[in-house]
C-alpha positions in Angstrom: 96.0 134.5 73.6 93.5 134.7 76.4 95.2 131.8 78.1 98.6 133.4 78.2 98.1 135.7 81.2 96.4 133.2 83.5 99.1 130.6 82.6 101.8 133.1 83.4 100.1 134.0 86.7 99.9 130.3 87.7 103.5 129.6 86.7 104.7 132.7 88.7 102.7 131.5 91.7 104.2 128.1 91.5 107.7 129.4 91.2 107.2 131.8 94.1 105.9 129.0 96.3 108.8 126.8 95.4 111.3 129.7 96.1 109.7 130.3 99.5 109.9 126.6 100.4 113.6 126.5 99.5 114.2 129.6 101.6 112.4 128.0 104.6 114.4 124.8 104.2 117.6 126.8 104.1 116.8 128.6 107.3 115.8 125.4 109.0 119.0 123.7 107.8 120.9 126.2 110.0 119.1 124.8 113.0 119.4 121.2 111.9 123.2 121.4 111.5 123.9 122.4 115.1 125.5 119.9 117.4 123.6 118.1 120.1 122.9 120.4 123.1 122.3 117.6 125.6 125.3 118.6 127.7 123.9 122.1 128.1 120.6 120.8 129.3 122.2 118.5 131.9 124.5 121.3 133.1 121.5 123.6 133.5 119.2 120.9 135.0 121.4 118.4 136.8 119.6 115.3 138.0 116.8 115.6 135.5 116.4 112.3 133.6 117.4 112.3 129.9 114.0 111.0 129.0 112.2 113.9 130.6 114.3 116.5 128.7 113.8 114.5 125.5 110.1 114.3 125.9 109.9 118.1 126.5 112.0 118.8 123.4 109.9 116.3 121.3 106.8 118.2 122.5 108.4 121.5 121.4 109.6 120.3 118.0 106.2 118.7 117.2 104.3 121.8 118.2 106.6 124.0 116.2 106.5 121.7 113.2 110.2 121.1 113.3 110.2 117.3 113.0 113.0 117.1 110.4 115.3 118.8 113.0 116.6 116.5 115.7 115.1 117.8 119.0 118.5 117.5 120.7 120.0 120.4 118.7 117.9 122.9 120.7 119.6 124.5 123.7 118.0 125.7 126.9 119.2 129.2 125.9 117.3 129.2 122.6 114.6 131.8 122.6 111.2 130.8 121.3 110.8 134.0 119.3 114.2 133.7 117.7 113.5 130.1 116.6 110.1 131.3 115.2 111.7 134.2 113.4 114.5 132.1 111.9 111.9 130.0 110.2 110.3 132.8 108.2 111.6 135.5 105.8 110.2 138.9 106.9 107.6 140.4 104.6 107.4 137.3 102.4 105.4 134.9 104.6 101.9 135.8 105.2 100.7 132.7 107.1 102.6 130.9 109.8 102.2 127.3 110.9 100.5 128.3 114.2 103.5 127.4 116.2 102.6 129.4 119.3 99.1 128.1 119.3 100.2 124.5 118.9 102.8 124.8 121.6 100.3 126.4 123.9 97.8 123.5 123.4 100.6 120.9 123.8 101.9 122.5 127.1 98.3 122.7 128.5 97.5 119.1 127.7 100.9 117.6 128.6 102.1 119.7 131.5 99.2 121.8 132.6 101.1 125.0 131.8 99.6 128.0 130.1 102.0 129.6 127.6 100.1 132.8 127.9 100.8 132.9 131.7 104.6 132.5 131.4 105.2 134.3 128.1 107.7 137.1 127.7 109.6 138.2 124.6 112.9 136.6 125.7 111.4 133.3 126.9 113.9 130.5 126.4 113.3 126.7 126.2 115.1 126.4 129.5 112.7 128.9 131.1 109.7 127.0 129.7 111.1 123.7 130.8 111.4 125.1 134.3 107.7 126.0 134.3 106.8 122.5 133.1 108.6 121.0 136.0 106.7 123.2 138.5 103.4 122.3 136.9 
């Protein structure tokens, strides 16, 4: 009988972790099902080579741990904080994946841009891309 409570706690923890993972995958699926936003990028940044935009989006998706989602689905009007918030269920996730820290490190090493210097609550991918082109 002394094994029942620990066993139930472990089973509950496993079930909770699985449920959280399914919830995260569901929220990420909404991002993954969007159409390619390449035309929006080229309308906003005419004359910028495709490869430069793709490299920036690849840097972003890797830093945000969004590799299952094609990087081309992200629009220049997507806000970083909204993408971050769409990944997590409020009050259920205690630990994040250090998205902002990873993105900050990637921007510094790849483009010489400090995320802290350009950050504001409504920062979009297009705004961030503009800063990487200046740097």
